[in-house]
C-alpha positions in Angstrom: -0.1 0.0 0.0 1.4 3.3 -1.0 1.9 5.6 2.2 3.4 9.0 2.8 6.6 9.0 4.8 8.7 12.0 5.4 11.3 12.1 2.6 9.8 9.5 0.4 8.7 10.1 -3.2 4.9 10.6 -2.3 6.0 13.2 0.4 8.1 15.1 -2.2 5.3 14.7 -4.8 2.8 16.2 -2.6 5.1 19.0 -1.7 6.0 19.7 -5.2 2.1 19.7 -6.0 1.4 22.1 -3.2 4.1 24.6 -4.6 2.6 24.1 -8.3 -0.7 24.8 -7.2 0.3 27.9 -5.2 2.3 29.2 -8.3 -0.7 28.7 -10.4 -3.2 30.4 -8.2 -0.8 33.5 -7.8 -0.7 33.6 -11.7 -4.5 33.4 -12.2 -4.9 36.1 -9.2 -2.3 38.5 -10.9 -4.7 38.7 -13.9 -7.9 39.7 -11.9 -8.9 43.0 -10.6 -8.9 43.4 -6.8 -12.5 42.8 -6.3 -12.5 39.5 -8.3 -9.3 38.4 -6.7 -11.0 38.8 -3.2 -14.0 36.8 -4.4 -11.7 34.0 -5.7 -10.0 33.8 -2.3 -13.0 33.9 -0.1 -14.5 31.1 -2.3 -11.3 29.1 -1.6 -11.9 29.7 2.1 -15.6 28.6 1.9 -14.5 25.5 0.2 -12.2 24.8 3.1 -14.8 25.3 5.6 -17.1 23.0 3.3 -14.7 20.4 3.5 -14.3 20.6 7.3 -17.9 20.2 7.8 -18.9 17.4 5.1 -15.7 15.2 5.8 -18.0 13.7 8.6 -19.8 11.8 5.8 -16.6 10.2 4.8 -14.4 7.2 6.4 -12.6 7.3 8.7 -14.9 10.1 10.1 -18.1 8.5 9.4 -17.2 5.3 11.2 -16.9 7.4 14.5 -19.6 7.1 17.3 -19.9 10.8 17.2 -18.7 12.2 14.0 -20.4 15.6 14.3 -17.6 16.4 16.9 -14.9 16.5 14.1 -16.6 19.7 12.9 -15.5 21.3 16.1 -12.6 23.6 17.0 -10.5 20.6 17.8 -7.0 22.0 16.9 -5.3 25.2 15.7 -5.9 24.4 11.9 -9.6 23.5 12.5 -10.1 27.1 14.2 -8.4 28.6 11.2 -10.5 26.7 8.7 -13.7 27.7 10.5 -12.9 31.4 11.4 -10.7 32.4 8.4 -13.7 33.1 6.1 -15.1 35.6 8.6 -11.8 37.1 9.5 -11.1 37.7 5.7 -14.4 39.8 5.4 -13.7 41.7 8.6 -11.7 45.0 8.8 -10.0 44.0 12.0 -6.3 44.4 11.2 -5.1 42.4 14.3 -7.3 39.3 13.4 -6.0 39.6 9.8 -2.3 39.7 11.0 -3.0 36.4 13.0 -4.7 35.1 9.9 -1.7 35.8 7.8 1.0 34.5 10.2 -0.7 31.5 11.6 -2.1 30.6 8.2 1.3 30.6 6.6 3.3 29.0 9.4 0.9 26.3 9.9 0.5 25.6 6.2 4.2 25.3 5.6 4.6 23.1 8.6 1.9 20.8 7.7 3.5 20.2 4.2 6.9 19.8 5.9 5.7 17.4 8.6 2.1 16.1 7.4 1.2 14.6 10.6 -2.2 13.1 9.7 -0.9 11.7 6.5 2.2 9.9 8.1 0.6 9.1 11.5 -0.6 5.7 12.2 -3.2 7.2 14.7 -6.5 8.7 14.1 -8.6 10.5 16.9 -5.9 9.6 19.4 -6.1 5.8 18.6 -4.1 3.3 16.5 -5.5 3.1 13.0 -2.5 1.7 11.1 -0.9 3.1 7.9 -3.1 5.6 5.7 -3.2 5.2 2.0 -1.4 7.9 0.3 -4.5 8.7 -1.8 -7.3 8.1 0.8 -9.8 10.7 1.5 -8.1 11.7 4.8 -4.8 12.2 3.2 -6.0 14.2 0.3 -8.3 16.2 2.6 -5.4 16.9 4.9 -3.1 18.4 2.1 -6.1 20.7 0.5 -7.2 21.8 3.8 -3.7 23.0 4.7 -2.9 24.2 1.5 -5.9 26.6 1.6 -4.9 27.6 5.1 -1.5 28.7 3.7 -2.2 29.9 0.3 -5.1 32.5 1.0 -3.0 34.4 3.7 0.0 34.1 1.5 -2.0 35.9 -1.4 -3.1 38.4 1.0 0.2 39.6 1.4 1.3 39.0 -2.1 -1.5 41.2 -3.4 -1.4 43.6 -0.6 -5.0 42.6 0.4 -3.6 43.1 4.1 -0.6 44.5 5.3 1.3 43.8 8.5 2.4 46.5 10.8 5.1 46.5 13.6 2.7 48.4 15.8 0.6 45.3 16.2 3.6 42.8 16.5 2.7 41.5 19.9 -0.8 41.0 19.3 -0.9 37.6 17.0 1.1 35.7 19.8 -1.7 36.6 22.3 -4.5 35.5 20.0 -2.6 32.2 19.2 -2.7 31.6 23.1 -6.4 32.5 23.2 -7.0 29.9 20.4 -5.4 27.2 22.5 -7.5 28.1 25.5 -10.6 27.8 23.0 -9.4 24.4 21.8 -9.2 23.4 25.6 -12.8 24.5 26.3 -13.8 22.7 23.0 -12.2 19.6 24.5 -13.9 19.9 27.8 -17.4 20.3 26.0 -16.9 17.4 24.2 -15.9 15.3 27.1 -18.7 16.6 29.1 -21.1 15.5 26.3 -19.7 12.0 26.3 -18.4 12.5 22.7 -14.8 11.7 23.4 -13.3 9.3 26.1 -13.0 11.0 29.5 -9.8 9.2 30.3 -8.1 11.2 27.3 -8.7 14.6 29.3 -5.4 15.8 30.3 -3.6 12.6 28.8 -1.0 13.8 26.7 -0.9 10.1 25.0 -4.6 10.1 24.2 -6.5 12.9 22.3 -4.2 15.6 22.7 -5.2 18.5 20.2 -2.3 20.9 19.5 -0.4 19.5 22.3 -2.6 21.4 25.1 -2.2 18.4 27.5 1.6 18.1 27.2 4.2 16.4 25.0 3.4 12.9 23.9 6.1 10.0 23.8 6.3 10.3 20.0 7.4 14.0 20.4 10.0 13.2 23.2 13.0 14.0 20.7 11.7 17.4 19.8 9.7 18.2 22.9 12.9 20.0 24.5 12.4 23.0 22.2 9.3 23.8 24.3 10.2 22.3 27.6 13.2 24.5 28.1 11.1 27.5 28.6 8.7 25.8 30.9 8.6 26.5 34.6 9.1 23.2 36.5 5.8 23.8 38.6 3.8 23.7 35.4 4.9 20.2 34.8 3.8 18.8 38.2 0.4 18.0 39.5 -0.4 20.5 42.2 -2.1 18.0 44.4 -0.5 14.5 43.7 2.9 15.8 42.7 3.0 13.4 39.8 4.2 14.5 36.3 1.4 16.4 34.7 1.2 19.3 32.2 -1.1 22.0 33.3 -3.4 22.3 30.3 -2.5 25.1 27.9 -0.7 27.0 30.5 2.4 24.7 30.4 3.0 26.1 27.0 2.2 29.6 27.2 5.7 30.9 28.0 7.5 29.0 25.1 4.7 29.6 22.7 4.7 33.2 23.3 8.5 33.4 22.8 8.5 31.6 19.6 5.5 33.1 18.3 6.6 36.4 19.0 10.1 35.7 17.2 8.1 34.7 14.1 5.8 37.8 14.5 8.8 40.1 14.4 10.2 38.1 11.5 7.0 38.6 9.4 6.8 42.6 10.2 10.4 42.9 9.5 10.3 41.4 6.0 7.0 43.4 5.3 7.4 46.5 7.3 11.1 47.1 7.9 10.9 50.8 8.6 8.2 50.3 11.0 10.0 47.4 12.7 13.3 49.9 13.1 11.1 52.7 14.4 9.5 50.4 16.9 12.9 49.2 18.3 14.3 52.7 18.4 11.3 53.8 20.5 11.9 50.7 22.9 15.6 51.7 23.2 14.9 55.2 24.0 12.5 54.0 26.8 15.1 51.6 28.2 17.9 54.0 27.7 16.6 57.5 28.1 19.0 60.3 26.8 20.3 62.5 29.5 20.4 66.4 29.3 
């Protein structure tokens, strides 16, 4: 059975296809006026939302006891898929900053490490290898291509412009999204739609790592753990190893997201970024008279 593995021919093929699709879309958009361009991008976002909702009618989703829960805000990319069409229509520049940054980064990461495609688990349980051309693998790539390509086009055609003045806001929104995912998980557990034993279990359902680093991520987990205060990795009552939901990752996530946010605004708003640093330096080192 053909399967996607990091570095194999199918992995590279999907990566190249994603690049070619992006280049083709940019070429088409470059020939359109601003209004038509926005309509095309919004339609693509709506298709992503449609795919997110109607995937429950196809396996492996249709085989679940409560497939409707897979429409919920289970992870960062699900939140993006659901809210990006609405943010696209809004005039809120802060939310659009987050949309551009989170969309581009998460889309690229999904193609570099296509977790759903290469993983042998589904919904926190062992499911075996996934066929490289199964519905779930194709859906995964399409969904994350949409999450990436629309925000990229927004920057490419100046539909939205990032500003250094708002550089610290997208990281805060990202942290808020993780709390939203946590609330979603609490609701699903309360409804009995997901196993209660998976709540707070990093080895079970652990959307966006809100319950800690699973064993499969041990080798890469240090990237986050080096910035985590020790008390956030211990149960406050029993003293056992335990990651405080979401809170355990707030500090490392804010640090890394802020670095990325500055990188984005420096590339797109260099003068604004330099002025921002100049103001900060003046505040920390006031000129004496």
